[in-house]
C-alpha positions as CSV (number, residue, x, y, z in Angstrom):
1,M,-68.1,59.8,41.7
2,N,-69.0,56.2,41.9
3,K,-70.2,56.3,38.3
4,L,-66.9,57.8,37.2
5,L,-65.0,55.1,39.0
6,K,-67.1,52.4,37.4
7,I,-66.5,53.9,34.0
8,T,-62.7,54.0,34.6
9,V,-62.6,50.4,35.8
10,F,-64.7,49.2,32.8
11,A,-62.5,51.2,30.4
12,A,-59.3,49.7,31.9
13,L,-60.8,46.2,31.7
14,A,-61.9,46.8,28.1
15,A,-58.4,48.1,27.3
16,G,-56.8,44.9,28.7
17,I,-59.2,42.6,27.0
18,L,-59.3,44.3,23.6
19,S,-55.8,45.7,23.2
20,G,-54.6,42.5,21.6
21,P,-57.1,42.2,18.7
22,A,-57.7,46.0,18.6
23,M,-54.1,47.0,18.2
24,A,-53.4,44.3,15.5
25,D,-53.9,45.8,12.1
26,P,-57.7,46.2,11.8
27,F,-57.4,47.9,8.5
28,S,-55.7,45.1,6.5
29,G,-59.0,44.3,4.7
30,F,-59.4,47.9,3.4
31,K,-58.2,47.1,-0.1
32,T,-60.2,43.9,-0.6
33,Q,-63.5,45.4,0.8
34,I,-63.2,48.6,-1.2
35,Q,-62.7,46.6,-4.4
36,L,-65.6,44.3,-3.5
37,Q,-68.1,46.8,-2.2
38,G,-67.1,50.1,-3.8
39,R,-66.3,53.7,-3.0
40,D,-69.4,54.4,-0.9
41,L,-67.7,52.6,2.0
42,L,-65.1,55.3,2.4
43,K,-67.1,57.9,4.2
44,P,-68.4,55.7,7.1
45,F,-64.9,54.3,7.4
46,A,-63.4,57.8,7.7
47,E,-66.0,58.6,10.4
48,D,-64.8,55.7,12.6
49,F,-61.1,56.4,11.8
50,G,-61.3,60.0,12.8
51,G,-62.9,59.2,16.1
52,L,-60.0,57.0,17.1
53,I,-57.6,59.8,16.7
54,G,-59.8,62.5,18.2
55,G,-60.5,60.3,21.2
56,A,-56.9,60.9,22.4
57,D,-57.2,64.8,22.3
58,F,-57.5,65.3,26.0
59,S,-57.4,63.7,29.4
60,T,-57.8,66.9,31.5
61,G,-59.0,70.4,31.2
62,R,-55.9,71.8,33.0
63,T,-53.1,73.1,30.8
64,L,-49.4,72.7,31.7
65,G,-48.2,76.3,31.5
66,F,-44.6,77.2,31.1
67,P,-42.3,75.4,31.8
68,G,-44.5,72.3,32.2
69,F,-43.9,69.1,30.2
70,D,-46.0,66.0,29.7
71,V,-45.1,62.7,27.9
72,G,-47.2,59.6,27.6
73,L,-49.1,57.0,25.6
74,A,-52.8,57.2,24.8
75,A,-55.0,54.7,23.0
76,T,-58.6,54.8,21.9
77,I,-60.6,51.6,21.3
78,Q,-64.0,51.6,19.5
79,S,-66.2,48.6,20.6
80,K,-67.5,47.9,17.1
81,P,-67.8,49.6,13.7
82,N,-70.6,52.1,13.2
83,P,-73.7,50.5,11.5
84,D,-72.8,52.0,8.1
85,N,-69.1,51.0,8.1
86,G,-69.5,48.0,5.7
87,L,-65.7,48.0,5.2
88,L,-64.8,46.9,8.7
89,K,-67.9,44.8,9.1
90,G,-67.2,43.1,5.8
91,A,-63.7,42.4,7.1
92,K,-65.1,40.8,10.2
93,V,-63.5,43.4,12.5
94,N,-65.1,43.9,15.9
95,A,-63.2,46.1,18.4
96,F,-60.4,48.2,16.9
97,G,-58.2,50.9,18.0
98,I,-55.1,53.2,17.6
99,P,-52.3,54.0,20.1
100,L,-50.5,57.3,20.0
101,V,-47.3,58.6,21.6
102,Q,-47.8,62.2,22.8
103,A,-45.5,64.9,24.2
104,S,-46.7,68.3,25.4
105,V,-44.9,71.4,26.6
106,G,-46.1,74.7,28.0
107,L,-45.1,77.6,25.8
108,P,-43.8,80.9,27.4
109,L,-45.6,84.2,27.2
110,I,-48.7,83.1,25.4
111,G,-49.9,80.6,28.0
112,T,-50.6,77.8,25.5
113,D,-49.6,74.2,25.4
114,L,-48.1,72.6,22.3
115,T,-48.7,68.9,21.8
116,L,-47.0,66.6,19.2
117,R,-48.2,63.1,18.7
118,G,-47.9,60.1,16.3
119,T,-47.7,56.4,15.7
120,S,-46.2,54.0,13.2
121,L,-47.8,50.5,13.3
122,S,-48.5,47.8,10.7
123,G,-48.0,50.2,7.7
124,L,-50.1,53.0,9.3
125,S,-48.4,56.3,10.1
126,I,-50.1,59.2,11.9
127,V,-48.1,62.4,12.7
128,G,-49.8,65.5,14.1
129,G,-50.0,68.1,16.8
130,G,-52.1,70.7,18.4
131,L,-52.5,73.7,20.7
132,R,-54.4,73.8,24.0
133,Y,-55.4,77.2,25.5
134,P,-56.7,77.7,29.1
135,L,-60.0,79.5,29.6
136,F,-59.7,79.0,33.4
137,K,-57.0,77.5,35.5
138,S,-57.8,76.9,39.2
139,G,-55.4,77.9,42.0
140,T,-55.1,77.6,45.8
141,L,-58.2,79.7,46.5
142,T,-60.2,78.2,43.6
143,K,-59.2,74.6,44.0
144,F,-62.8,73.3,43.6
145,I,-63.7,75.3,40.5
146,P,-63.1,73.2,37.3
147,D,-60.2,73.9,35.0
148,L,-61.4,74.7,31.5
149,S,-59.5,74.6,28.2
150,V,-60.0,74.5,24.4
151,S,-57.8,72.8,21.9
152,A,-57.3,72.2,18.2
153,F,-55.4,69.4,16.4
154,Y,-54.3,68.6,12.9
155,D,-53.0,65.1,11.9
156,V,-51.6,63.6,8.7
157,I,-52.6,60.0,7.9
158,T,-50.7,57.6,5.7
159,Y,-51.5,53.9,5.0
160,D,-50.8,51.5,2.2
161,Y,-54.2,52.0,0.6
162,F,-55.4,55.4,1.9
163,K,-54.0,58.8,3.0
164,G,-55.7,61.8,4.5
165,T,-56.0,64.3,7.3
166,H,-57.8,64.7,10.6
167,M,-58.7,67.9,12.3
168,S,-60.4,68.4,15.6
169,V,-61.5,71.0,18.1
170,D,-62.3,70.3,21.7
171,A,-63.5,71.8,25.0
172,A,-62.6,70.1,28.2
173,A,-63.2,70.6,31.9
174,S,-61.6,68.8,34.9
175,F,-61.2,69.1,38.7
176,D,-57.5,69.3,39.9
177,I,-58.1,67.5,43.2
178,P,-55.7,65.1,44.9
179,I,-55.3,61.6,43.5
180,I,-58.6,61.4,41.6
181,K,-59.2,63.9,38.8
182,P,-62.5,63.6,36.9
183,F,-62.8,65.2,33.4
184,I,-65.4,65.7,30.8
185,G,-65.3,67.1,27.3
186,V,-66.7,67.4,23.8
187,G,-65.0,67.5,20.5
188,L,-65.6,67.7,16.8
189,D,-63.7,65.5,14.3
190,R,-63.3,66.4,10.6
191,T,-61.7,63.5,8.7
192,T,-60.7,63.3,5.0
193,L,-59.4,60.1,3.4
194,E,-58.3,59.4,-0.2
195,I,-58.0,55.9,-1.7
196,K,-54.7,54.9,-3.2
197,G,-52.7,51.9,-4.2
198,M,-55.6,49.9,-5.7
199,G,-53.6,48.4,-8.5
200,A,-54.5,47.0,-11.9
201,G,-58.2,46.7,-12.7
202,F,-59.2,49.1,-9.9
203,T,-57.3,52.3,-10.8
204,S,-60.6,54.2,-11.1
205,L,-60.8,54.0,-7.3
206,N,-57.4,55.8,-6.8
207,G,-58.0,59.4,-5.9
208,V,-61.5,58.9,-4.7
209,D,-61.9,60.9,-1.4
210,A,-64.5,61.5,1.3
211,T,-64.9,64.0,4.1
212,I,-67.0,63.8,7.2
213,S,-67.5,65.8,10.4
214,K,-69.0,64.3,13.6
215,P,-69.1,65.2,17.3
216,R,-67.5,63.2,20.1
217,Y,-68.2,63.1,23.9
218,T,-65.9,62.0,26.7
219,L,-66.3,61.3,30.4
220,G,-63.3,59.9,32.4
221,V,-61.1,59.9,35.5
222,K,-57.3,60.5,35.8
223,F,-55.4,59.0,38.8
224,S,-52.0,60.1,40.2
225,P,-50.8,57.0,42.0
226,L,-47.3,58.5,42.3
227,P,-46.0,62.1,42.2
228,L,-45.7,63.2,38.5
229,V,-47.1,59.9,37.2
230,Y,-50.7,59.5,36.0
231,V,-53.0,56.9,34.4
232,Y,-56.5,57.5,33.1
233,G,-59.5,55.8,31.6
234,A,-62.5,57.3,29.9
235,Y,-65.8,56.4,28.2
236,N,-66.2,58.0,24.8
237,S,-69.3,58.3,22.5
238,L,-67.4,58.2,19.3
239,H,-69.8,59.6,16.8
240,G,-72.6,57.6,18.5
241,V,-70.7,54.3,19.1
242,D,-69.2,53.3,22.4
243,G,-65.5,53.7,22.8
244,Y,-62.9,53.6,25.5
245,N,-59.8,55.7,26.0
246,F,-56.9,55.0,28.3
247,G,-53.3,56.2,28.8
248,L,-50.4,56.7,31.1
249,G,-47.6,59.2,31.4
250,A,-45.6,61.6,33.4
251,R,-46.4,65.3,33.9
252,F,-43.7,67.8,35.2
């Protein structure tokens, strides 16, 4: 538990320190770097980009159930570009991240949660959603057995100089205990990006695409400081690079 608390505190500190530069547009150098260094930069860039979206897939293994409702803000920050991401490294980007607004509702009859999410920031638009299904949901007599769920998401990405899609599948577990709720999970991100808007002299780059699939791992803690209100922080291994996820919201 001490380790989990340290991770949460570190994630919260990292979020506070990095949220300024990370949430500024870290992708503004995309056009220049692709033109300078070529199309081979697209795949490692897509790898990092997909991890930022997938990092927000879950903060618990417990589903809402009907008529539950959850609304909040989630953000994922990667500490640095992966070693092959020459695009962000060439643009002198260090930490970078993406915030997402999310809303979830428990669907009747089928026992599945529906989540919608998105962001619009500095020319970047992400709109998507997913489903979360409970494999096990703890109750009064099984309070200390972890909640388990699986989920799948699909997101559409639009930016001035690229467009694409992100798909992910996840498995998550958590303990629904009072105040402090640790969670752990694993996910797989599949990201496809296509270059666009390169302009005169570089039109051969338009339409070039790349697809990559990579695993992601998460360990975190959610707190409920007030009834219905939660905050959380997590450490992520985003395709082998350190990342941090944090968020807040209300769950009914």
